[in-house]
KOLKOL-51108 format. One record per residue: residue in three letters; x, y, z of N, C-alpha, C, O in turn. Coordinates in steps of 0.001 Angstrom, whole numbers, padded with zeros to 6 digits, always signed. Example, Ala and Ser with C-alpha at 12.3 -4.5 7.8 and 13.67 -1.06 7.14 Angstrom:
! residues 2
ALA+013190-005690+007800+012300-004500+007800+013200-003300+007800+014236-003319+008465;SER+012850-002250+007080+013670-001060+007140+012900+000030+007870+013409+001138+008039;
! end
This chain:
! residues 209
MET+010419+048708+002465+011313+047629+002933+010631+046824+004032+009834+047361+004801;ASN+010957+045497+004102+010385+044671+005154+011349+044634+006338+012406+044006+006273;GLN+010967+045319+007424+011816+045352+008625+011421+044201+009559+010236+043892+009683;PRO+012394+043566+010213+012089+042500+011173+011332+043066+012363+011519+044231+012713;PRO+010510+042292+012969+009760+042802+014128+010723+043314+015189+011735+042687+015501;ILE+010369+044480+015733+011276+045116+016707+011334+044348+018008+012273+044519+018786;TYR+010339+043497+018262+010342+042776+019543+010879+041347+019408+010853+040569+020361;GLY+011370+041017+018196+011830+039651+017998+012933+039239+018954+012859+038189+019591;LYS+013959+040080+019048+015116+039759+019912+014722+039745+021384+015152+038880+022148;ARG+013893+040721+021771+013489+040790+023182+012663+039568+023574+012820+039015+024662;THR+011777+039159+022658+010944+037987+022958+011797+036749+023125+011564+035934+024018;LEU+012791+036615+022256+013686+035468+022346+014474+035473+023651+014626+034428+024283;ALA+014982+036646+024067+015752+036766+025311+014881+036431+026510+015315+035747+027437;LEU+013611+036933+026482+012705+036678+027591+012395+035188+027705+012334+034640+028805;ALA+012203+034552+026577+011915+033121+026581+013101+032321+027116+012930+031340+027840;SER+014286+032751+026751+015495+032062+027237+015616+032199+028750+015948+031244+029453;ALA+015337+033421+029241+015427+033668+030678+014433+032817+031446+014760+032253+032491;MET+013188+032725+030910+012168+031918+031572+012573+030447+031585+012339+029738+032564;LEU+013176+030000+030500+013618+028623+030434+014716+028346+031455+014733+027293+032092;LEU+015642+029311+031606+016725+029168+032572+016194+029106+033988+016625+028269+034781;CYS+015249+029998+034317+014665+030015+035658+013955+028695+035939+014042+028152+037040;GLY+013264+028198+034946+012564+026930+035139+013533+025794+035391+013253+024911+036203;SER+014664+025803+034711+015668+024754+034914+016260+024819+036309+016497+023783+036931;MET+016505+026043+036815+017057+026210+038159+016086+025715+039215+016483+025050+040172;SER+014804+026044+039040+013800+025590+039994+013713+024074+040014+013594+023460+041074;LEU+013772+023479+038832+013716+022026+038745+014925+021385+039430+014804+020366+040110;ALA+016090+022004+039236+017301+021468+039857+017217+021540+041369+017595+020587+042051;GLN+016719+022673+041920+016595+022820+043365+015598+021824+043924+015819+021238+044983;ALA+014473+021631+043189+013457+020708+043657+013981+019284+043673+013604+018492+044536;SER+014858+018946+042715+015364+017580+042637+016311+017252+043772+016562+016080+044052;GLN+016862+018313+044456+017768+018079+045573+017011+017659+046824+017604+017122+047759;GLY+015707+017901+046844+014898+017452+047968+015150+018261+049217+015913+019226+049204;PRO+014488+017853+050322+014599+018603+051585+016005+018655+052131+016367+019580+052858;GLY+016809+017642+051772+018159+017632+052326+019157+018367+051474+020341+018367+051811;GLY+018755+018989+050396+019671+019680+049495+020205+020941+050116+019709+021393+051148;PRO+021217+021515+049491+021854+022723+050036+020872+023867+050191+021012+024675+051109;ALA+019839+023958+049278+018937+025096+049357+018125+025074+050628+017676+026121+051095;SER+017925+023885+051205+017091+023788+052392+017905+023807+053673+017334+023812+054763;GLN+019248+023817+053564+020077+023800+054762+020151+025178+055390+020109+026206+054714;ASN+020260+025160+056704+020510+026392+057439+021997+026687+057331+022812+025830+057673;PRO+022373+027864+056870+023822+028143+056741+024576+027921+058033+025757+027572+058011;GLY+023907+028119+059164+024586+027926+060444+024905+026483+060731+025695+026186+061627;GLN+024285+025556+059964+024552+024152+060195+025688+023631+059328+026060+022463+059433;ASN+026229+024464+058492+027334+024060+057642+028557+023794+058516+029043+024719+059167;PRO+029072+022562+058556+030181+022254+059469+031433+023032+059170+032325+023111+060015;THR+031526+023615+057976+032748+024350+057653+032667+025799+058098+033679+026497+058157;THR+031425+026261+058421+031301+027669+058798+030733+027852+060190+030817+028950+060739;ASP+030155+026812+060781+029541+026942+062092+030615+027141+063149+031450+026257+063337;PRO+030623+028282+063851+031663+028531+064853+031684+027461+065934+032756+027053+066382;GLN+030512+027003+066357+030475+025999+067403+031127+024708+066944+031873+024078+067694;MET+030845+024318+065712+031455+023105+065171+032959+023269+065040+033715+022340+065324;SER+033400+024455+064609+034832+024710+064482+035510+024591+065836+036619+024067+065943;GLY+034827+025088+066881+035383+024991+068215+035492+023558+068673+036454+023186+069344;MET+034483+022728+068304+034532+021318+068665+035684+020611+067967+036333+019740+068546;GLN+035931+020992+066722+037038+020388+065995+038369+020801+066605+039313+020011+066634;ALA+038448+022031+067090+039700+022521+067664+039973+021894+069019+041127+021750+069423;ALA+038878+021511+069742+039050+020942+071071+039865+019665+070975+039640+018833+070097;GLY+040825+019518+071900+041625+018311+071915+042867+018403+071046+043736+017535+071122;GLN+042966+019426+070232+044156+019580+069416+045294+020120+070267+045067+020840+071240;THR+046503+019773+069899+047674+020213+070644+048095+021599+070187+048223+021860+068991;SER+048307+022475+071144+048732+023827+070803+050245+023897+070732+050948+023000+071199;GLY+050739+024986+070136+052175+025202+070108+052743+025345+071506+053896+024999+071760;GLY+051916+025862+072419+052362+026006+073806+052621+024667+074460+053578+024524+075221;ASP+051772+023671+074172+051978+022331+074722+053300+021752+074229+054067+021184+075006;LYS+053558+021900+072933+054784+021363+072356+056013+022072+072937+057025+021436+073233;MET+055910+023383+073095+057033+024131+073655+057303+023718+075098+058452+023621+075527;PHE+056216+023477+075842+056383+023046+077235+057138+021720+077296+058069+021565+078087;VAL+056734+020765+076457+057375+019449+076454+058862+019581+076126+059706+018969+076781;LYS+059170+020377+075115+060576+020563+074736+061367+021203+075873+062449+020730+076221;ASN+060829+022279+076455+061536+022980+077530+061684+022104+078764+062713+022136+079438;ALA+060643+021315+079059+060696+020446+080232+061795+019399+080076+062518+019098+081026;MET+061912+018855+078885+062939+017837+078652+064340+018444+078662+065279+017835+079174;GLN+064481+019638+078097+065780+020316+078149+066158+020641+079586+067312+020478+079981;GLY+065177+021104+080374+065444+021407+081778+065826+020161+082554+066708+020200+083412;GLY+065156+019047+082248+065502+017795+082911+066912+017345+082589+067631+016862+083463;MET+067312+017505+081328+068679+017170+080936+069683+018020+081705+070725+017527+082138;ALA+069365+019287+081867+070275+020184+082579+070419+019770+084041+071516+019807+084599;GLU+069294+019372+084664+069359+018949+086067+070241+017714+086216+071002+017603+087176;VAL+070137+016784+085264+070943+015565+085316+072423+015901+085147+073262+015400+085896;GLN+072743+016742+084172+074144+017073+083923+074746+017887+085069+075904+017688+085436;LEU+073961+018794+085628+074434+019555+086786+074638+018641+087986+075586+018810+088752;GLY+073743+017671+088142+073899+016728+089240+075168+015910+089093+075879+015675+090070;GLN+075454+015477+087871+076669+014703+087625+077917+015540+087895+078893+015047+088462;MET+077880+016802+087488+079011+017692+087752+079204+017883+089260+080326+017897+089765;THR+078088+018029+089954+078148+018274+091399+078742+017090+092145+079502+017278+093095;LEU+078410+015879+091730+078976+014699+092388+080500+014684+092266+081186+014152+093139;GLN+081020+015253+091211+082464+015281+090997+083139+016428+091741+084319+016337+092079;LYS+082395+017513+092001+083037+018722+092515+082809+018981+094005+083590+019703+094624;THR+081763+018410+094591+081472+018745+095989+081969+017670+096942+082074+016495+096591;ASN+082267+018102+098144+082615+017192+099233+081536+017213+100317+081685+016579+101362;ASN+080461+017939+100065+079381+018078+101036+078379+016939+100847+077808+016787+099767;ASP+078168+016145+101889+077303+014973+101781+075848+015348+101446+075200+014671+100648;GLN+075348+016411+102051+073962+016808+101782+073794+017243+100329+072800+016915+099681;VAL+074770+017978+099835+074723+018425+098446+074840+017229+097508+074172+017178+096475;LYS+075697+016260+097871+075834+015047+097056+074515+014275+096986+074120+013812+095916;GLN+073843+014138+098117+072570+013408+098154+071514+014102+097293+070741+013451+096590;PHE+071496+015426+097361+070534+016172+096548+070856+015999+095065+069957+015777+094253;ALA+072133+016099+094714+072542+015967+093312+072161+014593+092756+071693+014483+091623;GLN+072368+013543+093569+071999+012199+093122+070488+012073+092936+070022+011393+092022;ARG+069732+012733+093809+068269+012733+093673+067854+013415+092376+066915+012970+091716;MET+068544+014490+092007+068236+015182+090758+068508+014279+089553+067732+014251+088599;ILE+069608+013551+089609+069944+012645+088508+068870+011568+088364+068381+011303+087265;ASP+068517+010959+089479+067559+009852+089444+066170+010314+088995+065570+009722+088098;ASP+065668+011377+089629+064289+011809+089374+064116+012404+087981+063130+012127+087297;HIS+065080+013224+087566+064918+013886+086268+065193+012934+085105+064655+013114+084012;THR+066022+011930+085337+066183+010895+084311+064862+010157+084127+064439+009901+083000;LYS+064217+009818+085232+062936+009120+085181+061864+009992+084537+061090+009513+083708;MET+061816+011264+084910+060814+012167+084352+060985+012333+082843+060002+012357+082102;ASN+062233+012449+082393+062471+012584+080951+062094+011310+080201+061578+011370+079085;ASP+062352+010164+080813+061956+008906+080182+060431+008828+080046+059911+008313+079056;GLN+059729+009344+081050+058269+009343+081003+057738+010364+079996+056633+010209+079475;MET+058524+011404+079726+058083+012458+078820+058343+012096+077353+057707+012655+076460;LYS+059260+011177+077100+059606+010836+075714+058409+010342+074903+058229+010798+073774;PRO+057575+009423+075429+056407+008994+074646+055437+010138+074363+054796+010169+073313;VAL+055332+011075+075302+054471+012245+075092+055023+013089+073953+054272+013558+073098;ALA+056336+013279+073944+056971+014052+072874+056742+013391+071523+056438+014065+070538;GLN+056886+012074+071478+056674+011348+070224+055226+011477+069758+054968+011620+068563;GLN+054300+011427+070676+052884+011551+070348+052578+012919+069744+051730+013041+068860;LEU+053277+013948+070232+053048+015306+069758+053901+015653+068544+053730+016717+067949;GLY+054823+014760+068173+055719+015066+067066+056834+016011+067454+057362+016737+066612;VAL+057199+016005+068742+058275+016866+069237+059573+016063+069269+059624+014990+069871;ASP+060607+016571+068633+061908+015902+068649+062508+015980+070049+062490+017034+070684;VAL+063034+014866+070517+063681+014851+071826+064938+015710+071762+065799+015467+070917;PRO+065067+016721+072648+066240+017605+072602+067536+016827+072786+067600+015863+073549;ARG+068553+017263+072076+069854+016597+072143+070838+017332+073046+071875+016780+073415;GLN+070521+018565+073402+071392+019314+074297+070562+020277+075132+069414+020576+074804;VAL+071159+020756+076213+070459+021674+077100+070373+023048+076445+071020+023308+075431;SER+069566+023919+077039+069373+025246+076474+070631+026096+076623+071530+025770+077398;LYS+070677+027180+075876+071819+028098+075941+071971+028668+077347+073085+028828+077844;LYS+070849+028970+077977+070865+029513+079343+071488+028511+080312+072323+028880+081138;ASP+071087+027255+080212+071627+026246+081126+073100+025959+080833+073865+025662+081751;ARG+073499+026045+079574+074923+025863+079253+075760+026958+079899+076874+026715+080362;ALA+075208+028169+079923+075924+029285+080560+076036+029060+082070+077075+029343+082669;THR+074975+028556+082676+074997+028269+084111+076031+027196+084428+076780+027314+085398;MET+076067+026162+083617+077026+025084+083843+078460+025573+083684+079349+025156+084426;ALA+078683+026448+082727+080031+026997+082540+080446+027842+083739+081605+027823+084154;LYS+079501+028573+084284+079787+029407+085459+080138+028527+086660+081090+028811+087387;LEU+079367+027463+086863+079619+026573+087992+080910+025778+087813+081604+025483+088786;GLU+081222+025439+086579+082433+024667+086294+083683+025390+086788+084669+024761+087172;ALA+083627+026711+086773+084791+027505+087161+084948+027620+088685+085958+028134+089164;LEU+083957+027146+089444+083991+027252+090898+084414+025936+091528+084450+024896+090871;SER+084733+026001+092819+085088+024793+093559+084833+025019+095041+084660+026151+095493;GLY+084812+023906+095800+084644+024014+097241+083309+024611+097640+082312+024456+096935;PRO+083295+025307+098795+082058+025904+099301+081429+026907+098328+080209+027067+098298;ALA+082262+027574+097541+081726+028540+096576+080865+027824+095527+079821+028322+095104;TYR+081334+026650+095129+080544+025861+094181+079226+025428+094822+078161+025560+094220;ASP+079307+024915+096039+078113+024432+096721+077054+025526+096835+075875+025293+096571;GLN+077486+026710+097227+076534+027811+097405+075896+028205+096072+074689+028433+095999;ALA+076708+028283+095028+076178+028659+093719+075194+027601+093205+074158+027932+092628;TYR+075528+026341+093420+074661+025252+092973+073327+025279+093721+072264+025136+093117;ILE+073394+025461+095026+072171+025492+095835+071275+026655+095422+070063+026491+095284;LYS+071868+027822+095226+071092+028986+094796+070405+028718+093456+069237+029052+093256;ASP+071166+028106+092547+070607+027824+091225+069467+026815+091316+068477+026934+090594;MET+069595+025831+092188+068557+024805+092333+067264+025395+092900+066172+025040+092458;VAL+067388+026283+093864+066184+026924+094422+065503+027789+093363+064288+027716+093173;LYS+066292+028597+092687+065746+029497+091661+065095+028706+090524+063971+029008+090122;ASP+065795+027701+090009+065285+026934+088873+064018+026164+089226+063077+026115+088434;HIS+063993+025567+090409+062822+024767+090762+061602+025639+091062+060469+025191+090886;LYS+061813+026849+091502+060679+027773+091641+060070+028066+090272+058851+028042+090098;GLN+060948+028343+089304+060464+028642+087956+059833+027398+087324+058787+027482+086680;ASP+060476+026253+087515+059946+025013+086942+058574+024685+087521+057668+024278+086794;LEU+058429+024861+088814+057150+024561+089452+056050+025448+088892+054935+024988+088648;SER+056370+026729+088689+055395+027652+088109+055009+027222+086693+053832+027249+086333;ASP+055999+026828+085895+055749+026413+084512+054903+025144+084452+053969+025051+083654;PHE+055231+024172+085294+054496+022906+085284+053059+023103+085762+052132+022519+085202;GLN+052876+023917+086790+051522+024165+087294+050693+024927+086268+049495+024679+086132;MET+051308+025838+085556+050602+026596+084524+050146+025669+083400+049010+025765+082936;GLU+051027+024776+082966+050665+023841+081902+049569+022885+082374+048654+022564+081615;ALA+049661+022433+083618+048667+021501+084144+047272+022116+084171+046276+021411+084013;SER+047201+023432+084372+045893+024095+084460+045438+024703+083143+044235+024820+082908;SER+046363+025092+082281+046001+025845+081077+046339+025155+079768+046005+025672+078702;GLY+046989+024006+079818+047335+023309+078583+046102+022808+077851+045018+022745+078430;GLN+046260+022453+076584+045142+021961+075782+045165+020446+075624+044114+019805+075629;ASP+046347+019875+075486+046457+018435+075300+046398+017748+076672+047213+018032+077550;GLN+045430+016847+076846+045221+016232+078152+046406+015393+078590+046728+015357+079778;THR+047063+014718+077658+048219+013904+078005+049345+014774+078561+050005+014405+079532;VAL+049555+015928+077938+050588+016847+078417+050203+017427+079769+051049+017565+080652;LYS+048927+017768+079932+048460+018307+081211+048665+017302+082338+049083+017672+083436;ASP+048373+016033+082069+048556+015002+083086+050031+014850+083451+050374+014710+084625;ALA+050904+014877+082439+052338+014766+082693+052835+015955+083510+053662+015801+084408;ALA+052323+017138+083189+052719+018341+083925+052233+018284+085371+052934+018717+086285;SER+051031+017749+085570+050487+017640+086920+051327+016696+087772+051637+016998+088924;GLN+051695+015548+087196+052534+014599+087922+053926+015183+088168+054486+015047+089256;GLY+054475+015835+087139+055805+016419+087284+055861+017517+088322+056864+017664+089020;SER+054791+018293+088433+054779+019403+089395+054892+018895+090827+055451+019578+091686;LYS+054365+017699+091091+054448+017137+092441+055893+016796+092788+056341+017028+093911;VAL+056622+016242+091814+058026+015903+092040+058854+017165+092212+059708+017241+093096;ILE+058598+018159+091361+059367+019410+091426+059098+020149+092729+059997+020792+093272;ALA+057876+020066+093234+057566+020697+094519+058401+020073+095635+058864+020774+096535;GLN+058592+018760+095575+059445+018089+096549+060894+018546+096407+061579+018780+097403;HIS+061356+018669+095163+062723+019127+094924+062934+020533+095475+063959+020822+096093;LEU+061957+021401+095245+062075+022776+095731+062154+022809+097249+062950+023553+097820;GLN+061330+022005+097895+061354+021947+099355+062714+021455+099854+063259+021979+100825;MET+063247+020447+099178+064561+019927+099547+065649+020977+099341+066530+021133+100186;ALA+065591+021700+098216+066600+022717+097921+066534+023858+098933+067569+024369+099362;GLN+065339+024254+099310+065186+025328+100295+065693+024890+101665+066306+025679+102384;GLN+065439+023638+102027+065946+023125+103296+067473+023038+103269+068139+023341+104259;MET+068011+022624+102135+069460+022551+101988+070092+023935+102110+071135+024097+102743;ALA+069453+024928+101501+069961+026301+101599+069971+026777+103052+070897+027461+103489;LYS+068933+026404+103783+068861+026784+105195+069942+026087+106008+070609+026715+106831;ASP+070116+024778+105776+071107+024005+106529+072533+024458+106236+073392+024429+107117;GLN+072783+024876+104992+074125+025268+104573+074358+026772+104704+075379+027294+104255;ASN+073401+027460+105323+073512+028914+105542+073772+029680+104234+074626+030564+104165;VAL+073005+029307+103208+073132+029974+101907+072089+031071+101839+070889+030801+101883;GLY+072557+032332+101731+071633+033444+101597+071031+033474+100205+071748+033430+099206;MET+069710+033549+100146+069042+033487+098852+068737+034856+098273+068242+034938+097149;ASN+069009+035931+098993+068780+037290+098473+067366+037465+097929+067167+037967+096823;GLY+066387+037041+098732+064996+037238+098336+064440+036114+097514+063260+036140+097162;GLN+065260+035105+097186+064776+033980+096380+063835+033093+097197+063327+032095+096686;
! end
């Protein structure tokens, strides 16, 4: 019987493989020095950690957005508490402070609105649950008891606000938000000083506040 050569299939496979390798080499050569084969993997903009860090720089973090939202809600609360205080107190110093809160925090919130829009943050429509609880507590008081509770709340809140604004000014990522926080912290520092002086003048014990 005439048997086919035993190396026929192997020779054909080897020839095919050599042809494939030659085609790959030709393709790589045609890409030239700037082709992917000649690139340093570390220079790939999608994988280079340094490049990724550069792309991330300047982006707004969730913390920046949360700060803007909380700052605006806090400002709304200061305005509403100030309005309530003008109706409930007979103390001239407390009235003057309350009016200052209305004026300054209205202005600060107006200045913060364009920042919120830039970040895609919806302007809050109501104060936080915590501030609503505080307002309900104060609503039930009157006379000197109201004044003392309001003063205590103003000292406590402005201490916390000052800490939050200073933290954002130093650690935030979005420069526009950091600048707003830096400017706001100066106003809040003045408010805190005024509230502490008011507490002293009105003999309000702060219990370590």
